[in-house]
C-alpha positions as CSV (number, residue, x, y, z in Angstrom):
1,M,59.4,56.9,-48.5
2,E,61.9,59.3,-50.1
3,I,65.6,58.3,-50.4
4,K,67.8,61.1,-49.0
5,N,71.2,59.5,-49.2
6,A,72.6,56.7,-51.3
7,K,76.2,55.7,-51.6
8,F,78.2,52.9,-53.2
9,V,79.9,50.7,-50.6
10,V,81.6,47.8,-52.3
11,S,81.7,45.3,-55.1
12,S,82.1,41.6,-54.2
13,S,82.7,38.5,-56.3
14,R,81.5,36.1,-53.6
15,V,78.7,36.2,-51.1
16,Q,81.4,35.6,-48.4
17,D,83.0,39.0,-49.3
18,C,79.7,41.0,-48.9
19,P,79.6,43.6,-46.2
20,S,79.1,42.5,-42.6
21,H,76.0,44.0,-41.0
22,R,72.5,43.1,-39.8
23,L,70.4,45.5,-41.9
24,P,67.8,44.5,-44.6
25,E,69.0,44.1,-48.2
26,Y,66.9,44.5,-51.3
27,A,68.5,43.0,-54.4
28,F,67.7,43.6,-58.0
29,I,68.3,41.0,-60.7
30,G,67.1,40.2,-64.2
31,R,68.2,39.2,-67.7
32,S,71.0,41.3,-69.2
33,N,69.7,44.7,-70.6
34,V,66.4,44.6,-68.7
35,G,67.1,48.1,-67.4
36,K,68.4,47.2,-63.9
37,S,70.9,50.0,-63.5
38,S,68.5,52.6,-64.9
39,L,65.9,51.5,-62.4
40,I,68.3,51.7,-59.4
41,N,69.4,55.2,-60.5
42,M,65.7,56.2,-60.9
43,L,64.9,55.0,-57.4
44,T,67.8,56.8,-55.7
45,R,67.5,59.9,-58.0
46,Q,71.3,59.6,-58.6
47,K,71.9,59.3,-62.3
48,G,75.4,57.8,-62.1
49,L,75.0,55.6,-59.0
50,A,74.7,52.3,-60.8
51,M,76.7,52.1,-64.0
52,T,74.4,51.8,-67.1
53,S,75.7,50.5,-70.4
54,A,74.4,49.7,-73.8
55,T,76.5,46.5,-73.6
56,P,74.5,43.6,-72.1
57,G,76.1,41.7,-69.2
58,K,78.2,44.6,-67.9
59,T,77.6,44.0,-64.2
60,M,79.8,41.1,-63.1
61,L,79.9,41.7,-59.3
62,I,77.6,42.0,-56.3
63,N,77.3,45.8,-55.8
64,H,76.1,47.1,-52.4
65,F,74.7,50.6,-52.0
66,F,73.9,52.0,-48.5
67,I,70.6,53.8,-48.4
68,D,69.8,56.4,-45.7
69,N,72.0,54.6,-43.2
70,S,69.3,52.0,-42.6
71,W,69.2,49.5,-45.5
72,Y,71.1,48.2,-48.5
73,L,70.2,48.1,-52.2
74,V,72.1,45.4,-54.0
75,D,72.7,45.3,-57.8
76,L,73.3,41.7,-58.9
77,P,74.7,40.5,-62.2
78,G,72.3,40.0,-65.0
79,Y,71.7,36.4,-66.2
80,G,71.2,34.8,-69.6
81,Y,73.7,36.7,-71.6
82,A,74.5,34.3,-74.4
83,R,77.8,35.7,-75.5
84,R,79.5,34.9,-72.2
85,G,81.6,31.8,-72.2
86,K,80.5,28.6,-70.4
87,E,83.0,29.2,-67.5
88,S,81.9,32.8,-67.1
89,R,78.2,31.8,-67.1
90,E,78.9,29.1,-64.5
91,A,80.8,31.5,-62.3
92,L,77.9,34.0,-62.4
93,R,75.4,31.3,-61.7
94,K,77.3,30.3,-58.6
95,M,77.6,33.9,-57.5
96,I,73.9,34.6,-57.9
97,E,72.8,31.3,-56.3
98,G,75.2,31.8,-53.5
99,Y,73.8,35.2,-52.7
100,A,70.2,34.2,-53.0
101,L,70.5,31.1,-50.9
102,H,73.1,32.1,-48.3
103,R,72.8,35.8,-47.7
104,Q,70.8,36.0,-44.5
105,E,70.3,39.8,-44.8
106,L,68.5,39.3,-48.2
107,T,65.0,40.6,-47.5
108,C,63.5,40.7,-51.0
109,L,64.8,39.9,-54.4
110,F,63.3,42.1,-57.1
111,V,63.2,40.1,-60.4
112,L,63.1,42.6,-63.3
113,L,61.1,41.7,-66.5
114,D,60.9,43.7,-69.7
115,C,57.2,44.3,-70.2
116,R,57.6,44.2,-74.0
117,H,58.5,40.5,-74.1
118,K,56.3,37.4,-73.6
119,P,57.3,35.2,-70.6
120,Q,60.8,33.9,-71.3
121,Q,61.7,30.4,-70.2
122,I,64.9,31.6,-68.6
123,D,62.9,34.0,-66.4
124,L,60.3,31.4,-65.6
125,D,62.9,28.9,-64.6
126,F,64.6,31.4,-62.3
127,I,61.3,32.4,-60.7
128,H,60.5,28.7,-60.2
129,W,63.9,28.1,-58.7
130,L,63.4,31.0,-56.2
131,G,60.0,29.5,-55.2
132,E,61.5,26.0,-54.7
133,N,64.2,27.4,-52.5
134,G,62.0,29.7,-50.5
135,V,63.7,33.0,-51.6
136,P,61.4,36.0,-51.0
137,F,60.9,37.9,-54.2
138,A,58.8,40.3,-56.2
139,L,58.3,40.9,-59.9
140,V,59.1,44.3,-61.4
141,F,58.1,45.0,-65.0
142,T,60.4,47.6,-66.6
143,K,60.3,49.9,-69.7
144,T,56.5,50.4,-69.4
145,D,56.9,53.7,-71.3
146,K,57.6,51.6,-74.4
147,V,54.0,50.2,-74.6
148,G,50.5,51.7,-74.2
149,P,48.4,51.2,-71.0
150,V,46.2,48.5,-72.6
151,A,49.1,46.5,-73.9
152,L,50.9,46.8,-70.6
153,K,47.9,45.6,-68.6
154,S,47.4,42.7,-71.0
155,A,51.1,41.7,-70.8
156,I,51.1,41.7,-67.0
157,E,47.9,39.7,-66.8
158,H,49.2,37.2,-69.3
159,Y,52.4,36.8,-67.2
160,K,50.3,36.3,-64.1
161,Q,48.2,33.6,-65.8
162,V,51.3,31.8,-66.9
163,L,52.6,31.8,-63.3
164,L,49.3,30.6,-61.9
165,E,49.7,27.4,-63.9
166,T,52.3,26.4,-61.3
167,W,51.9,28.9,-58.5
168,E,49.0,29.0,-55.9
169,E,49.8,32.5,-54.8
170,L,51.5,35.2,-56.8
171,P,54.3,37.5,-55.5
172,P,54.0,41.3,-55.4
173,V,54.0,42.8,-58.9
174,F,55.2,46.3,-59.8
175,A,55.3,48.2,-63.1
176,T,58.0,50.8,-63.6
177,S,59.5,53.2,-66.1
178,S,63.0,54.6,-65.5
179,E,62.3,57.2,-68.2
180,R,59.1,58.5,-66.6
181,G,59.8,57.7,-63.0
182,S,56.6,55.7,-62.7
183,G,56.4,52.9,-60.2
184,R,59.0,54.6,-58.0
185,D,56.7,55.5,-55.1
186,E,55.1,52.0,-55.1
187,L,58.4,50.2,-55.0
188,L,59.9,52.5,-52.3
189,D,56.7,52.3,-50.2
190,Y,56.8,48.5,-50.3
191,I,60.4,48.5,-49.1
192,D,59.5,51.0,-46.4
193,Q,56.5,48.8,-45.3
194,V,58.7,45.7,-45.1
195,N,61.4,47.6,-43.1
196,R,58.8,48.9,-40.7
197,S,57.4,45.3,-40.2
198,L,60.9,44.0,-39.5
199,K,61.6,46.8,-37.0
200,E,58.3,46.1,-35.2
201,A,59.1,42.4,-35.1
202,A,62.6,43.1,-33.7
203,D,61.2,45.5,-31.1
204,A,58.7,42.9,-30.0
205,D,61.5,40.4,-29.4
Protein backbone atom coordinates (compact mmCIF):
# COMPACT_ATOMS: atom_id res chain seq x y z
CA MET A 1 0.00 0.00 0.00
CA GLU A 2 1.17 3.52 -0.76
CA ILE A 3 -0.31 6.50 1.09
CA LYS A 4 -1.40 9.14 -1.41
CA ASN A 5 -3.07 11.64 0.89
CA ALA A 6 -2.70 12.32 4.60
CA LYS A 7 -4.14 15.30 6.43
CA PHE A 8 -4.46 16.38 10.03
CA VAL A 9 -8.06 16.45 11.24
CA VAL A 10 -8.29 17.29 14.94
CA SER A 11 -6.64 17.11 18.35
CA SER A 12 -8.77 15.84 21.24
CA SER A 13 -8.21 15.81 24.98
CA ARG A 14 -10.85 13.13 25.62
CA VAL A 15 -11.98 10.05 23.73
CA GLN A 16 -15.52 11.51 23.71
CA ASP A 17 -14.23 14.39 21.57
CA CYS A 18 -12.64 12.18 18.89
CA PRO A 19 -14.10 12.34 15.34
CA SER A 20 -17.37 10.56 14.71
CA HIS A 21 -17.03 7.97 11.93
CA ARG A 22 -17.01 4.21 11.36
CA LEU A 23 -13.63 3.81 9.71
CA PRO A 24 -10.65 1.83 11.06
CA GLU A 25 -8.15 3.63 13.29
CA TYR A 26 -4.51 2.64 13.75
CA ALA A 27 -2.98 4.32 16.77
CA PHE A 28 0.70 4.80 17.66
CA ILE A 29 1.98 4.98 21.22
CA GLY A 30 5.20 4.54 23.15
CA ARG A 31 7.42 6.03 25.80
CA SER A 32 8.39 9.65 25.32
CA ASN A 33 11.15 10.18 22.75
CA VAL A 34 10.75 6.73 21.15
CA GLY A 35 10.45 8.29 17.68
CA LYS A 36 6.69 8.22 17.25
CA SER A 37 6.23 11.45 15.29
CA SER A 38 9.21 10.64 13.06
CA LEU A 39 7.71 7.24 12.27
CA ILE A 40 4.33 8.75 11.38
CA ASN A 41 6.01 11.29 9.09
CA MET A 42 8.03 8.49 7.48
CA LEU A 43 4.94 6.35 6.85
CA THR A 44 3.02 9.22 5.24
CA ARG A 45 6.09 10.74 3.55
CA GLN A 46 5.06 14.12 4.96
CA LYS A 47 7.93 15.50 6.98
CA GLY A 48 5.91 17.96 9.04
CA LEU A 49 2.64 16.05 9.43
CA ALA A 50 3.25 14.97 13.03
CA MET A 51 5.22 17.49 15.05
CA THR A 52 8.62 16.18 16.13
CA SER A 53 10.51 17.62 19.05
CA ALA A 54 13.76 17.06 20.89
CA THR A 55 11.76 17.66 24.07
CA PRO A 56 10.23 14.43 25.41
CA GLY A 57 6.55 14.39 26.22
CA LYS A 58 5.51 17.02 23.67
CA THR A 59 2.37 15.25 22.41
CA MET A 60 -0.36 15.92 24.97
CA LEU A 61 -3.48 15.22 22.89
CA ILE A 62 -5.07 12.50 20.73
CA ASN A 63 -4.21 13.57 17.17
CA HIS A 64 -6.22 12.20 14.24
CA PHE A 65 -4.92 12.09 10.66
CA PHE A 66 -7.18 11.05 7.77
CA ILE A 67 -5.43 8.71 5.33
CA ASP A 68 -6.57 8.30 1.71
CA ASN A 69 -10.19 8.99 2.68
CA SER A 70 -10.45 5.44 4.03
CA TRP A 71 -8.79 5.10 7.45
CA TYR A 72 -7.32 7.10 10.31
CA LEU A 73 -3.86 7.21 11.79
CA VAL A 74 -3.85 8.31 15.43
CA ASP A 75 -0.92 9.83 17.32
CA LEU A 76 -1.34 9.21 21.06
CA PRO A 77 0.62 10.92 23.86
CA GLY A 78 3.82 9.26 24.99
CA TYR A 79 3.83 7.67 28.43
CA GLY A 80 6.45 7.48 31.17
CA TYR A 81 7.88 10.99 31.01
CA ALA A 82 9.22 11.42 34.55
CA ARG A 83 9.33 15.23 34.54
CA ARG A 84 5.58 15.54 34.27
CA GLY A 85 3.77 16.31 37.50
CA LYS A 86 1.56 13.70 39.16
CA GLU A 87 -1.66 15.38 38.00
CA SER A 88 -0.42 15.61 34.41
CA ARG A 89 0.65 11.95 34.38
CA GLU A 90 -2.70 10.89 35.78
CA ALA A 91 -4.59 12.93 33.17
CA LEU A 92 -2.55 11.36 30.38
CA ARG A 93 -3.09 7.87 31.81
CA LYS A 94 -6.86 8.42 31.80
CA MET A 95 -6.73 9.80 28.25
CA ILE A 96 -4.71 6.85 26.92
CA GLU A 97 -6.72 4.21 28.78
CA GLY A 98 -9.98 5.87 27.75
CA TYR A 99 -9.00 5.73 24.10
CA ALA A 100 -7.65 2.16 24.22
CA LEU A 101 -10.65 0.77 26.09
CA HIS A 102 -13.56 2.75 24.71
CA ARG A 103 -12.70 3.79 21.15
CA GLN A 104 -14.68 1.26 19.11
CA GLU A 105 -12.95 2.32 15.89
CA LEU A 106 -9.51 1.33 17.24
CA THR A 107 -8.34 -1.49 15.00
CA CYS A 108 -4.73 -1.87 16.13
CA LEU A 109 -2.53 -0.10 18.64
CA PHE A 110 1.11 0.00 17.54
CA VAL A 111 3.36 0.03 20.62
CA LEU A 112 6.73 1.58 19.77
CA LEU A 113 9.91 0.32 21.44
CA ASP A 114 13.44 1.71 21.08
CA CYS A 115 15.50 -1.26 19.86
CA ARG A 116 18.60 0.02 21.69
CA HIS A 117 17.11 -0.57 25.13
CA LYS A 118 16.49 -3.78 27.05
CA PRO A 119 12.84 -4.47 27.93
CA GLN A 120 11.66 -1.67 30.19
CA GLN A 121 9.21 -2.46 32.97
CA ILE A 122 6.94 0.44 32.01
CA ASP A 123 6.59 -0.99 28.47
CA LEU A 124 6.08 -4.55 29.72
CA ASP A 125 3.41 -3.36 32.17
CA PHE A 126 1.61 -1.48 29.40
CA ILE A 127 1.78 -4.46 27.02
CA HIS A 128 0.47 -6.73 29.78
CA TRP A 129 -2.37 -4.27 30.45
CA LEU A 130 -3.31 -4.31 26.75
CA GLY A 131 -3.43 -8.10 26.80
CA GLU A 132 -5.52 -8.22 29.97
CA ASN A 133 -8.04 -5.84 28.43
CA GLY A 134 -8.16 -7.48 25.01
CA VAL A 135 -6.82 -4.45 23.11
CA PRO A 136 -5.45 -5.50 19.68
CA PHE A 137 -1.85 -4.39 19.32
CA ALA A 138 1.46 -4.91 17.53
CA LEU A 139 5.05 -4.12 18.52
CA VAL A 140 7.15 -1.72 16.46
CA PHE A 141 10.88 -1.49 17.16
CA THR A 142 12.23 1.95 16.23
CA LYS A 143 15.66 3.49 15.53
CA THR A 144 17.01 0.27 14.02
CA ASP A 145 19.59 2.30 12.06
CA LYS A 146 21.36 2.92 15.38
CA VAL A 147 22.41 -0.73 15.80
CA GLY A 148 23.92 -3.41 13.57
CA PRO A 149 21.82 -6.25 12.09
CA VAL A 150 23.17 -8.87 14.53
CA ALA A 151 22.51 -6.67 17.57
CA LEU A 152 19.03 -5.83 16.26
CA LYS A 153 18.10 -9.48 15.74
CA SER A 154 19.42 -10.33 19.21
CA ALA A 155 17.49 -7.47 20.83
CA ILE A 156 14.19 -8.46 19.20
CA GLU A 157 14.66 -12.14 20.05
CA HIS A 158 15.42 -11.24 23.66
CA TYR A 159 12.26 -9.14 23.83
CA LYS A 160 10.22 -12.02 22.43
CA GLN A 161 11.66 -14.42 25.01
CA VAL A 162 10.79 -12.03 27.83
CA LEU A 163 7.21 -11.76 26.56
CA LEU A 164 6.89 -15.52 26.13
CA GLU A 165 7.42 -15.87 29.88
CA THR A 166 3.85 -14.60 30.32
CA TRP A 167 2.34 -14.79 26.79
CA GLU A 168 1.28 -17.91 24.92
CA GLU A 169 1.18 -16.14 21.56
CA LEU A 170 3.11 -13.09 20.46
CA PRO A 171 1.61 -10.10 18.63
CA PRO A 172 2.90 -9.01 15.21
CA VAL A 173 6.41 -7.52 15.40
CA PHE A 174 7.90 -4.88 13.07
CA ALA A 175 11.36 -3.29 12.86
CA THR A 176 11.60 0.28 11.55
CA SER A 177 13.97 3.15 10.93
CA SER A 178 12.56 6.59 10.22
CA GLU A 179 16.01 7.67 8.99
CA ARG A 180 16.29 4.92 6.39
CA GLY A 181 12.60 4.31 5.74
CA SER A 182 12.97 0.63 6.57
CA GLY A 183 9.94 -1.27 7.80
CA ARG A 184 7.60 1.15 6.04
CA ASP A 185 6.30 -1.32 3.46
CA GLU A 186 5.78 -4.04 6.06
CA LEU A 187 3.76 -1.78 8.35
CA LEU A 188 1.62 -0.33 5.58
CA ASP A 189 1.04 -3.75 4.02
CA TYR A 190 -0.14 -5.03 7.41
CA ILE A 191 -2.59 -2.14 7.73
CA ASP A 192 -3.79 -2.74 4.17
CA GLN A 193 -4.27 -6.44 4.88
CA VAL A 194 -6.34 -5.73 7.99
CA ASN A 195 -8.41 -3.12 6.15
CA ARG A 196 -9.16 -5.62 3.37
CA SER A 197 -10.19 -8.26 5.92
CA LEU A 198 -12.53 -5.79 7.62
CA LYS A 199 -14.10 -4.83 4.28
CA GLU A 200 -14.59 -8.48 3.30
CA ALA A 201 -16.24 -9.19 6.65
CA ALA A 202 -18.50 -6.13 6.28
CA ASP A 203 -19.47 -7.11 2.71
CA ALA A 204 -20.27 -10.65 3.87
CA ASP A 205 -22.72 -9.26 6.43
